[in-house]
N, C-alpha and C positions, 0 to 999 in steps of 0.2 A: 479377828485380831487387834484392830485398834482397839477396841475395849478392854482388851485382856493391858495392852500397851497404857493405857489412858491410868489403870490403875498400880502404876508406879510411882506416879505422882500422890498416891492416897498416903502411901506407908504400910499398908495392909498385906500380910502374907497372901498370896494367890491361894486358889483352893488346888487340890488334886486337880481337876481336870483342867484347870489353866496352866497348868505344870505340862499337861499331857500333849494340851494343845500347840505349844509353844515347841516340844518335841517333835511331834509328829511336821511341824511346819519346816524345821530344821533338816529333818528326813526328807521330806519333797523336794530339798533344793539340794543335791548333793554338789552341785558346781559353787555353790556357795559354802559346803562346809569345806571342799577341796581350797577353796580361794583363802579361807583363813585357817587351814591347819586344822582342821577339829575333825577327830575321829570318833567312831561309833562307839568307843571305851570312854572318850571324854565327854561325850556328849552332853549326859545330863549333869553332870559338874559344872562343865561350862556354860551352860544355859543357868544353871542358879548363879554364879558366880556372873555373868553379865546382866541377870535379875536385879541382884543384890546393887553393883556397881552402877546400875541406872535410876536406881532409886535415891541412893546417896548423889548422884548428880543433881539429881530433881531439886533434890531438899537443899543444896549446897550454892545453886546457883540461878537464884531468882531471879539476877540481873540479864539473864539469857531466854528471852521468847521462845527464841527458835527451837529450842531443843521439846516444847511442847506443840510448836506450829511444825515440826516434822521429826513426830514419832517413829514412824517406821525407819526413817533415814537413820535415827538416834539407834535402832536397835539390828537393824539391818550392815550397817555401813562404818557408823562412828565407834560406837560399843565394840567389836569385834577386832576395829583395827586396834584402837588403842591396845587393846588387851593383848593382842600379836604384837604387836609392835614393844611392848614390856617385857614381852617372853623372849625375844630375840636380843635386846637391849640387854639381857642378863646372860645369854648363851655368849654373845658379842664378845663383852668382857670390857669393851670400850663405848664410846659416844657413838652413836647410830646416825646415820643422816637417812632420811626419806626424802626421796625425789615427788614432787606433784606438780604434774603438767596438766595443765587443763586452761582453755580460753577463757573470754570474755561470757561471766552470766555461770561459770560452771561451779563455785563455789568455793572455791580454793581458799578465800579467808574466812569462811565458817567453818570450812573443816577443820584448817590449824587451829584456831581460836578452839573449838569444842575440843580438838582431839588433845591441844596441851592441856585443858580443863580435866578432862576424864584422867591423864595420865600424872596430873598432879595428885589426885586423890588415890593413884596406886604409886606414890612417894616418889615419882618420877620428874625432872625437871626439864622441858619440854619450850626450845624458843622456835618461833617463828622466822625465817629470812627469804626475802623475794629478790628475785632476779632484778628486780625495780632498784635494788639496794645496791646493786652492783653497776648504776649507770654513772658514767662516765659524767665530769662536773657539767652544769650547766656552759662555762666560757668554752670547753673541752669541744662540747657536741655545736656549737656553734660557729666553731672552725672547722667541725668536720661536716656542715653543711654547707659551709663555703666551698670546701674540696669536691663535695658531691650534692648539688640542690635536689635530688630526687628524694635525701631522706626527710621527709616533712615533718614527722611526726619522730618523737623518741622510741625504741624496741626493739626495733628488727637487731639480729647479729650485727654487731660492729659498734652499738653504742653503749655497749658495756666494757668497765674495765676489768677483763677476767682474770690478768695477774692477782689483784685485790681478792677477785672470787674463791682462786685456788688456794693461795696463802690462809684465808679465812676459815676455807673448808679443813684444810689441813691442820690450823690449829685445833678445830673444833673436834674434829677425830682422833688428835692426839695430843692432849694438855698436857700444859707445864702444872705439875700440885701448886696451888696457892695463888697462881698468877692469874689476873683479871684478862676478859678477851675483848676485844674491842670489836663491836659490830657496825658496821656502815650503815646508816639509813638516810630515805631520801625522802621529801617534801615535793609532792606533785603541784600541789596550790602554787608556789615560787614562781616566778617571771612570767605570770600571767598562763599559770598551767603549764610552761615548761619545764619548770620542776628542778631543783638543785639538790646538792649535798647538804644534810646539816649534823648537827652535833651528835657524833657517834654514839652508841651504846655502850658502855661498861658493863660484863655482867661474869658472873662466874660460870666456869665448864657446865653448860649442861647434858645431859643423858643421851637427849633424843634432839636431833635438830630435823625440822620441816624445812624443807627447800622448794618453794614454788616458782611456778611462772610460768607463762604462756607457750614457751617451746624447751621448757628444762627436759633434757635428754633427748631431743630430737637430733635425728642423723640425717648427713649429708646423704642425697639421693644422687643417680648416674646422670650425668648430663645430656641424657638424651630424653630425660623424661620431661625436659623443655619445650623438645622438640612439638610436641602436641598438647600444651599444659590446658588444664580444666581451666573454664572462666572463673576471675575477669582477666586471667593471664593471657591478652587477644593480640595486643601490636608489638612489633618486634623488639620496643624499647620496655615492655613489659617482661619480655623472654629475656632478654639480656640484664635485667634489674633483678628477677629471679634468679638467674644463673649466679651474678655477684651475690647474693646474699646467700646461694646455699654454699658459697665459697667459705664467706665469711664466716658460716656454721664450724666449718673445720675447727676453726680456732677454739670452740668450747669444746670438745669431745675431752680434753684433759682435765675439765672443771664436771664434767659428768662422769668421768669414772673415777671421782671422789664421793659419789651416791652410792650407798649401800643397797636402797631399794630403791624403785621408781612403781609409782601410780598413772593411770592415765584417769582423768575423770572428762568421760566419753559424750558429747551431745548426741543424742541417736540423730538428729541431722544439724552438720556443722552451723548450716545456713541461719540456726535459731539463733547465732549470736548477733545477727542484725538486728529481732525482734527483741532479744534481750535489752541490746543495746538503747533503743527505741525507748522500752519499758523505764528503763534507768535514766534517761534524759527525762521523760515525762514526771517522772518525781522528783526533780529536780527541779524542775518547773515548777512542779506545784510545791514546792516548800521556799519557793521565792529567791531560786538560786537560776542563774542564765544555764542556757542547754542548747546544745546541738540542731539546728535543724534535720528534717531527714534527708535532704543532699547532705549533708555535711556527714551525717550518722553513714550513708552507704558509702561516703567516699574514705569515709575515716576505716568502717570493717574491709573496705576492699583493700585499702592498703596493704594492711596486715595478710591479707588472703595473698596480693599479690607479692608480698616478702617471702611467705612460709606457707604455701596452701595446704589445707588439714588433707586433703584427698593425696598429697603427696607427703607431706612429714608425719601426718598423726596416723591416718590407715594401717600403713607398714607396722607399724608398734604394735596395733591389735591383737596380731598375731607372732609378735617375738616373743616366745616364752625366756629367751636369753636374758633380754635386756629390761622387760617389765612383769613385773610381779603379780599387778591389783589393773582388771580395767572395771570401771564405773561407771554403768550406761546413765546419763544424764538427761529425764524427760522434760518435753516443753513448760512442764509448769516447776523444773528448778530440783524436782523431786529426783531420787534416785531410784534406777531399773535394776538390771541385772548387775551382779557384784561376780565376778569370775577371773579366773587364771588364763591368759593368752592359751592357744591350742595353737600349733603349729599347723598351717594348712599342708 
């Protein structure tokens, strides 16, 4: 299969036997076909369109080596998702907001970058917005920390300006013709890594909005979930903190209501985020930048597990067919595994 996909970069037309292998590969994965709404009647046409689109993408995006490094992911996930979004945008007849939920190392930034490039080839303008762009200002978060010293790092529910997010998504979904839209932006490097808002971006109304973040779309859970929570929520103070963050999450529900769809980038084991964070820190140190120690990494990652634990807030979404339209399993090497629509238990 990989040899067939490598031929995408050559620009040559694949022989008939390669087309048949691509068709058989898709037919052998009915869950994948269902996830992207591909019927048997459409299959041959869809595969040929996907192939031609992938070939054009590789030809015009030499600056993105990840495309060649992750050819299976390009074929199984990025290309069919972009094609699906373009079709949904056409049906919706207004800008479409695609939510993307994923933790550290799941590939949110890479996914939004690649999808935007593919959509451009399909004559759709896409913009990527992170929930990080909605952070409160540095000064506001300092005041917040004075009120609650447990908010060691930015990130958990309560550290964002939800009203700005709601106004922004409303503008993007229903733009005023000819009027530019102001997109808030956030620079994590300011204030010694505390981060702060920077000059906002002015854009024309896009066709598709990719709204990503580590808890985008997460729903509050029942309070009894914290009676016997998973580690590292272990002490009474841990449980109290988790309950309060869960309560804060309710304030985000009006923001999630502005999403048209939700994708979950789901690590096959949530504990991989520690390993991925350690790898990222090692790469930073190798490039001459400062990085966290192993102890600091553990404290950092576990802080977010104590805020919104994946077992409590992500796992329920994997079978929530009402809220989630696509689940993408992320393997330990960051590659894509199963791609499927949630099936209710």
